[in-house]
Biotite code that builds the C-alpha atoms (Angstrom):
import biotite.structure as struc

atoms = struc.array([
    struc.Atom([43.156, 98.045, 108.177], chain_id="A", res_id=1, res_name="MET", atom_name="CA", element="C"),
    struc.Atom([46.299, 97.293, 110.158], chain_id="A", res_id=2, res_name="VAL", atom_name="CA", element="C"),
    struc.Atom([44.781, 98.367, 113.491], chain_id="A", res_id=3, res_name="ASP", atom_name="CA", element="C"),
    struc.Atom([41.505, 96.524, 112.947], chain_id="A", res_id=4, res_name="SER", atom_name="CA", element="C"),
    struc.Atom([40.353, 93.904, 115.421], chain_id="A", res_id=5, res_name="ASP", atom_name="CA", element="C"),
    struc.Atom([37.671, 92.631, 113.060], chain_id="A", res_id=6, res_name="ILE", atom_name="CA", element="C"),
    struc.Atom([39.862, 90.240, 111.068], chain_id="A", res_id=7, res_name="LYS", atom_name="CA", element="C"),
    struc.Atom([43.550, 89.468, 110.681], chain_id="A", res_id=8, res_name="PRO", atom_name="CA", element="C"),
    struc.Atom([45.016, 91.890, 108.153], chain_id="A", res_id=9, res_name="SER", atom_name="CA", element="C"),
    struc.Atom([48.459, 90.427, 107.441], chain_id="A", res_id=10, res_name="MET", atom_name="CA", element="C"),
    struc.Atom([47.224, 88.138, 104.663], chain_id="A", res_id=11, res_name="ALA", atom_name="CA", element="C"),
    struc.Atom([45.429, 91.017, 102.917], chain_id="A", res_id=12, res_name="PHE", atom_name="CA", element="C"),
    struc.Atom([47.762, 93.963, 103.413], chain_id="A", res_id=13, res_name="LEU", atom_name="CA", element="C"),
    struc.Atom([50.243, 93.372, 100.576], chain_id="A", res_id=14, res_name="TYR", atom_name="CA", element="C"),
    struc.Atom([47.448, 92.402, 98.165], chain_id="A", res_id=15, res_name="GLY", atom_name="CA", element="C"),
    struc.Atom([45.480, 95.537, 98.974], chain_id="A", res_id=16, res_name="ASP", atom_name="CA", element="C"),
    struc.Atom([48.531, 97.689, 98.326], chain_id="A", res_id=17, res_name="ILE", atom_name="CA", element="C"),
    struc.Atom([49.018, 95.992, 94.930], chain_id="A", res_id=18, res_name="MET", atom_name="CA", element="C"),
    struc.Atom([45.331, 96.590, 94.167], chain_id="A", res_id=19, res_name="LYS", atom_name="CA", element="C"),
    struc.Atom([45.678, 100.251, 95.180], chain_id="A", res_id=20, res_name="ALA", atom_name="CA", element="C"),
    struc.Atom([48.650, 100.637, 92.828], chain_id="A", res_id=21, res_name="LYS", atom_name="CA", element="C"),
    struc.Atom([46.562, 99.231, 89.960], chain_id="A", res_id=22, res_name="ASP", atom_name="CA", element="C"),
    struc.Atom([43.691, 101.580, 90.818], chain_id="A", res_id=23, res_name="GLU", atom_name="CA", element="C"),
    struc.Atom([46.072, 104.546, 90.923], chain_id="A", res_id=24, res_name="ILE", atom_name="CA", element="C"),
    struc.Atom([47.400, 103.582, 87.498], chain_id="A", res_id=25, res_name="LYS", atom_name="CA", element="C"),
    struc.Atom([43.841, 103.367, 86.159], chain_id="A", res_id=26, res_name="ALA", atom_name="CA", element="C"),
    struc.Atom([43.064, 106.717, 87.757], chain_id="A", res_id=27, res_name="GLY", atom_name="CA", element="C"),
    struc.Atom([45.814, 108.397, 85.773], chain_id="A", res_id=28, res_name="PHE", atom_name="CA", element="C"),
    struc.Atom([44.009, 107.430, 82.526], chain_id="A", res_id=29, res_name="GLN", atom_name="CA", element="C"),
    struc.Atom([46.222, 107.434, 79.487], chain_id="A", res_id=30, res_name="ASN", atom_name="CA", element="C"),
    struc.Atom([49.462, 107.147, 81.407], chain_id="A", res_id=31, res_name="ILE", atom_name="CA", element="C"),
    struc.Atom([51.447, 107.815, 78.224], chain_id="A", res_id=32, res_name="ASP", atom_name="CA", element="C"),
    struc.Atom([50.261, 111.432, 78.036], chain_id="A", res_id=33, res_name="ARG", atom_name="CA", element="C"),
    struc.Atom([52.993, 113.956, 78.816], chain_id="A", res_id=34, res_name="PRO", atom_name="CA", element="C"),
    struc.Atom([53.023, 114.694, 82.519], chain_id="A", res_id=35, res_name="GLY", atom_name="CA", element="C"),
    struc.Atom([50.879, 111.721, 83.505], chain_id="A", res_id=36, res_name="ASN", atom_name="CA", element="C"),
    struc.Atom([53.741, 109.247, 83.504], chain_id="A", res_id=37, res_name="LEU", atom_name="CA", element="C"),
    struc.Atom([55.890, 111.524, 85.641], chain_id="A", res_id=38, res_name="ASN", atom_name="CA", element="C"),
    struc.Atom([53.047, 112.173, 88.116], chain_id="A", res_id=39, res_name="ALA", atom_name="CA", element="C"),
    struc.Atom([52.198, 108.460, 88.267], chain_id="A", res_id=40, res_name="TYR", atom_name="CA", element="C"),
    struc.Atom([55.850, 107.534, 88.887], chain_id="A", res_id=41, res_name="ASN", atom_name="CA", element="C"),
    struc.Atom([56.051, 110.121, 91.680], chain_id="A", res_id=42, res_name="ASN", atom_name="CA", element="C"),
    struc.Atom([53.009, 108.646, 93.430], chain_id="A", res_id=43, res_name="VAL", atom_name="CA", element="C"),
    struc.Atom([54.260, 105.054, 93.048], chain_id="A", res_id=44, res_name="ILE", atom_name="CA", element="C"),
    struc.Atom([57.687, 106.089, 94.361], chain_id="A", res_id=45, res_name="GLU", atom_name="CA", element="C"),
    struc.Atom([56.044, 107.496, 97.514], chain_id="A", res_id=46, res_name="ILE", atom_name="CA", element="C"),
    struc.Atom([54.178, 104.221, 98.031], chain_id="A", res_id=47, res_name="ILE", atom_name="CA", element="C"),
    struc.Atom([57.355, 102.171, 97.506], chain_id="A", res_id=48, res_name="LYS", atom_name="CA", element="C"),
    struc.Atom([59.245, 104.339, 99.988], chain_id="A", res_id=49, res_name="GLU", atom_name="CA", element="C"),
    struc.Atom([56.507, 103.996, 102.626], chain_id="A", res_id=50, res_name="LYS", atom_name="CA", element="C"),
    struc.Atom([56.386, 100.209, 102.105], chain_id="A", res_id=51, res_name="MET", atom_name="CA", element="C"),
    struc.Atom([60.152, 99.668, 102.111], chain_id="A", res_id=52, res_name="LYS", atom_name="CA", element="C"),
    struc.Atom([61.193, 97.368, 104.948], chain_id="A", res_id=53, res_name="ASP", atom_name="CA", element="C"),
    struc.Atom([57.797, 97.738, 106.633], chain_id="A", res_id=54, res_name="ARG", atom_name="CA", element="C"),
    struc.Atom([55.102, 96.363, 104.356], chain_id="A", res_id=55, res_name="LEU", atom_name="CA", element="C"),
    struc.Atom([57.201, 94.400, 101.875], chain_id="A", res_id=56, res_name="ASP", atom_name="CA", element="C"),
    struc.Atom([58.876, 91.957, 104.244], chain_id="A", res_id=57, res_name="THR", atom_name="CA", element="C"),
    struc.Atom([59.195, 88.217, 103.688], chain_id="A", res_id=58, res_name="LEU", atom_name="CA", element="C"),
    struc.Atom([56.255, 87.686, 106.031], chain_id="A", res_id=59, res_name="LEU", atom_name="CA", element="C"),
    struc.Atom([54.035, 90.054, 104.031], chain_id="A", res_id=60, res_name="HIS", atom_name="CA", element="C"),
    struc.Atom([54.991, 88.355, 100.771], chain_id="A", res_id=61, res_name="LEU", atom_name="CA", element="C"),
    struc.Atom([54.454, 84.869, 102.220], chain_id="A", res_id=62, res_name="ALA", atom_name="CA", element="C"),
    struc.Atom([51.035, 85.692, 103.683], chain_id="A", res_id=63, res_name="THR", atom_name="CA", element="C"),
    struc.Atom([49.994, 87.346, 100.424], chain_id="A", res_id=64, res_name="TYR", atom_name="CA", element="C"),
    struc.Atom([51.124, 84.268, 98.506], chain_id="A", res_id=65, res_name="PHE", atom_name="CA", element="C"),
    struc.Atom([49.399, 81.837, 100.885], chain_id="A", res_id=66, res_name="LEU", atom_name="CA", element="C"),
    struc.Atom([46.115, 83.761, 100.954], chain_id="A", res_id=67, res_name="ASN", atom_name="CA", element="C"),
    struc.Atom([43.724, 81.795, 98.715], chain_id="A", res_id=68, res_name="PRO", atom_name="CA", element="C"),
    struc.Atom([41.776, 84.977, 97.974], chain_id="A", res_id=69, res_name="TYR", atom_name="CA", element="C"),
    struc.Atom([44.753, 86.213, 95.968], chain_id="A", res_id=70, res_name="TYR", atom_name="CA", element="C"),
    struc.Atom([46.612, 83.091, 94.865], chain_id="A", res_id=71, res_name="SER", atom_name="CA", element="C"),
    struc.Atom([43.556, 81.106, 93.762], chain_id="A", res_id=72, res_name="TYR", atom_name="CA", element="C"),
    struc.Atom([42.107, 84.069, 91.889], chain_id="A", res_id=73, res_name="ASN", atom_name="CA", element="C"),
    struc.Atom([45.337, 85.113, 90.191], chain_id="A", res_id=74, res_name="ASN", atom_name="CA", element="C"),
    struc.Atom([47.595, 82.331, 88.914], chain_id="A", res_id=75, res_name="ASP", atom_name="CA", element="C"),
    struc.Atom([50.310, 84.853, 88.044], chain_id="A", res_id=76, res_name="SER", atom_name="CA", element="C"),
    struc.Atom([51.258, 84.917, 91.741], chain_id="A", res_id=77, res_name="ILE", atom_name="CA", element="C"),
    struc.Atom([52.843, 81.488, 91.249], chain_id="A", res_id=78, res_name="PHE", atom_name="CA", element="C"),
    struc.Atom([55.138, 82.922, 88.573], chain_id="A", res_id=79, res_name="THR", atom_name="CA", element="C"),
    struc.Atom([55.784, 86.316, 90.187], chain_id="A", res_id=80, res_name="ASN", atom_name="CA", element="C"),
    struc.Atom([59.511, 86.290, 90.911], chain_id="A", res_id=81, res_name="GLU", atom_name="CA", element="C"),
    struc.Atom([59.376, 88.761, 93.822], chain_id="A", res_id=82, res_name="LEU", atom_name="CA", element="C"),
    struc.Atom([56.517, 86.950, 95.568], chain_id="A", res_id=83, res_name="VAL", atom_name="CA", element="C"),
    struc.Atom([57.939, 83.466, 94.984], chain_id="A", res_id=84, res_name="MET", atom_name="CA", element="C"),
    struc.Atom([61.408, 84.513, 96.131], chain_id="A", res_id=85, res_name="ASP", atom_name="CA", element="C"),
    struc.Atom([59.873, 86.058, 99.254], chain_id="A", res_id=86, res_name="GLY", atom_name="CA", element="C"),
    struc.Atom([57.911, 82.903, 99.993], chain_id="A", res_id=87, res_name="PHE", atom_name="CA", element="C"),
    struc.Atom([60.876, 80.589, 99.428], chain_id="A", res_id=88, res_name="ILE", atom_name="CA", element="C"),
    struc.Atom([63.120, 82.771, 101.588], chain_id="A", res_id=89, res_name="THR", atom_name="CA", element="C"),
    struc.Atom([60.456, 82.799, 104.318], chain_id="A", res_id=90, res_name="ALA", atom_name="CA", element="C"),
    struc.Atom([60.358, 78.981, 104.229], chain_id="A", res_id=91, res_name="VAL", atom_name="CA", element="C"),
    struc.Atom([64.161, 78.848, 104.402], chain_id="A", res_id=92, res_name="GLU", atom_name="CA", element="C"),
    struc.Atom([64.102, 81.250, 107.353], chain_id="A", res_id=93, res_name="THR", atom_name="CA", element="C"),
    struc.Atom([61.300, 79.484, 109.200], chain_id="A", res_id=94, res_name="PHE", atom_name="CA", element="C"),
    struc.Atom([62.903, 76.051, 108.760], chain_id="A", res_id=95, res_name="TYR", atom_name="CA", element="C"),
    struc.Atom([66.479, 77.351, 109.020], chain_id="A", res_id=96, res_name="HIS", atom_name="CA", element="C"),
    struc.Atom([68.929, 74.518, 108.455], chain_id="A", res_id=97, res_name="GLY", atom_name="CA", element="C"),
    struc.Atom([66.196, 71.864, 108.160], chain_id="A", res_id=98, res_name="ASP", atom_name="CA", element="C"),
    struc.Atom([66.501, 71.050, 104.474], chain_id="A", res_id=99, res_name="TYR", atom_name="CA", element="C"),
    struc.Atom([64.111, 68.094, 104.710], chain_id="A", res_id=100, res_name="ASP", atom_name="CA", element="C"),
    struc.Atom([61.270, 70.341, 105.920], chain_id="A", res_id=101, res_name="LYS", atom_name="CA", element="C"),
    struc.Atom([62.162, 73.055, 103.419], chain_id="A", res_id=102, res_name="GLN", atom_name="CA", element="C"),
    struc.Atom([62.062, 70.474, 100.643], chain_id="A", res_id=103, res_name="SER", atom_name="CA", element="C"),
    struc.Atom([58.757, 69.032, 101.874], chain_id="A", res_id=104, res_name="LYS", atom_name="CA", element="C"),
    struc.Atom([57.104, 72.469, 101.928], chain_id="A", res_id=105, res_name="VAL", atom_name="CA", element="C"),
    struc.Atom([58.485, 73.600, 98.583], chain_id="A", res_id=106, res_name="LEU", atom_name="CA", element="C"),
    struc.Atom([58.360, 70.331, 96.645], chain_id="A", res_id=107, res_name="ASN", atom_name="CA", element="C"),
    struc.Atom([55.434, 68.409, 98.167], chain_id="A", res_id=108, res_name="ALA", atom_name="CA", element="C"),
    struc.Atom([53.061, 70.846, 99.894], chain_id="A", res_id=109, res_name="GLU", atom_name="CA", element="C"),
    struc.Atom([53.406, 73.836, 97.568], chain_id="A", res_id=110, res_name="LEU", atom_name="CA", element="C"),
    struc.Atom([52.247, 71.912, 94.466], chain_id="A", res_id=111, res_name="PRO", atom_name="CA", element="C"),
    struc.Atom([49.212, 70.670, 96.444], chain_id="A", res_id=112, res_name="LYS", atom_name="CA", element="C"),
    struc.Atom([48.404, 74.262, 97.403], chain_id="A", res_id=113, res_name="PHE", atom_name="CA", element="C"),
    struc.Atom([48.864, 75.547, 93.855], chain_id="A", res_id=114, res_name="ARG", atom_name="CA", element="C"),
    struc.Atom([46.737, 72.744, 92.365], chain_id="A", res_id=115, res_name="ASP", atom_name="CA", element="C"),
    struc.Atom([44.099, 72.854, 95.162], chain_id="A", res_id=116, res_name="LYS", atom_name="CA", element="C"),
    struc.Atom([44.646, 69.216, 96.122], chain_id="A", res_id=117, res_name="GLN", atom_name="CA", element="C"),
    struc.Atom([44.052, 67.476, 99.442], chain_id="A", res_id=118, res_name="GLY", atom_name="CA", element="C"),
    struc.Atom([43.049, 69.864, 102.220], chain_id="A", res_id=119, res_name="HIS", atom_name="CA", element="C"),
    struc.Atom([43.473, 72.781, 99.832], chain_id="A", res_id=120, res_name="PHE", atom_name="CA", element="C"),
    struc.Atom([40.615, 71.437, 97.709], chain_id="A", res_id=121, res_name="GLY", atom_name="CA", element="C"),
    struc.Atom([38.119, 71.184, 100.566], chain_id="A", res_id=122, res_name="LYS", atom_name="CA", element="C"),
    struc.Atom([34.982, 73.346, 100.456], chain_id="A", res_id=123, res_name="PRO", atom_name="CA", element="C"),
    struc.Atom([36.232, 75.699, 103.186], chain_id="A", res_id=124, res_name="VAL", atom_name="CA", element="C"),
    struc.Atom([39.407, 76.394, 101.170], chain_id="A", res_id=125, res_name="ALA", atom_name="CA", element="C"),
    struc.Atom([37.409, 76.958, 97.988], chain_id="A", res_id=126, res_name="LYS", atom_name="CA", element="C"),
    struc.Atom([35.036, 79.275, 99.849], chain_id="A", res_id=127, res_name="GLU", atom_name="CA", element="C"),
    struc.Atom([37.978, 81.234, 101.256], chain_id="A", res_id=128, res_name="GLY", atom_name="CA", element="C"),
    struc.Atom([39.181, 82.236, 97.825], chain_id="A", res_id=129, res_name="CYS", atom_name="CA", element="C"),
    struc.Atom([35.841, 83.698, 96.776], chain_id="A", res_id=130, res_name="LYS", atom_name="CA", element="C"),
    struc.Atom([35.317, 86.304, 99.468], chain_id="A", res_id=131, res_name="LYS", atom_name="CA", element="C"),
    struc.Atom([37.546, 89.135, 100.542], chain_id="A", res_id=132, res_name="TYR", atom_name="CA", element="C"),
    struc.Atom([36.142, 89.137, 104.058], chain_id="A", res_id=133, res_name="ASP", atom_name="CA", element="C"),
    struc.Atom([35.680, 85.400, 104.521], chain_id="A", res_id=134, res_name="PHE", atom_name="CA", element="C"),
    struc.Atom([34.313, 84.509, 107.957], chain_id="A", res_id=135, res_name="ASP", atom_name="CA", element="C"),
    struc.Atom([35.103, 80.961, 109.086], chain_id="A", res_id=136, res_name="LEU", atom_name="CA", element="C"),
    struc.Atom([32.426, 81.021, 111.795], chain_id="A", res_id=137, res_name="GLU", atom_name="CA", element="C"),
    struc.Atom([29.615, 81.829, 109.352], chain_id="A", res_id=138, res_name="SER", atom_name="CA", element="C"),
    struc.Atom([30.938, 79.070, 107.047], chain_id="A", res_id=139, res_name="TYR", atom_name="CA", element="C"),
    struc.Atom([30.774, 76.562, 109.925], chain_id="A", res_id=140, res_name="LYS", atom_name="CA", element="C"),
    struc.Atom([27.217, 77.651, 110.743], chain_id="A", res_id=141, res_name="GLU", atom_name="CA", element="C"),
    struc.Atom([26.226, 77.267, 107.074], chain_id="A", res_id=142, res_name="LYS", atom_name="CA", element="C"),
    struc.Atom([27.764, 73.760, 106.952], chain_id="A", res_id=143, res_name="GLU", atom_name="CA", element="C"),
    struc.Atom([25.929, 72.684, 110.141], chain_id="A", res_id=144, res_name="GLN", atom_name="CA", element="C"),
    struc.Atom([22.637, 73.955, 108.722], chain_id="A", res_id=145, res_name="THR", atom_name="CA", element="C"),
    struc.Atom([23.160, 71.923, 105.530], chain_id="A", res_id=146, res_name="ASN", atom_name="CA", element="C"),
    struc.Atom([23.809, 68.667, 107.440], chain_id="A", res_id=147, res_name="MET", atom_name="CA", element="C"),
])
């Protein structure tokens, strides 16, 4: 996925790892059985160690958060402390020392994104949250055909 030239992967990488963790948990069926919890924890610990400081950076968290495929299909992202802290810290880093821009992003633009208002409510944005492998070019072709 990371080496693919087909589509940008940054916005999907963190979300796919979270999905894989959920699938691993489901694969252990009845995690409370003796031995299962220990085996599950060992696998998750390996994943956490491989991700640490490589796939769990502020940029990964921010792109995961800003990807409509995840955020518009799972409202809990907006209350996930780790993800929100990562996004806010990324904004503070990107606009270092510019508190007006930080405030605008966090207090004016973020609510529009969360509530799908303005540009975030346009058909292309709504379409982007439905498909995992959304292709902007095919959307544009579809729109031109419908005109």
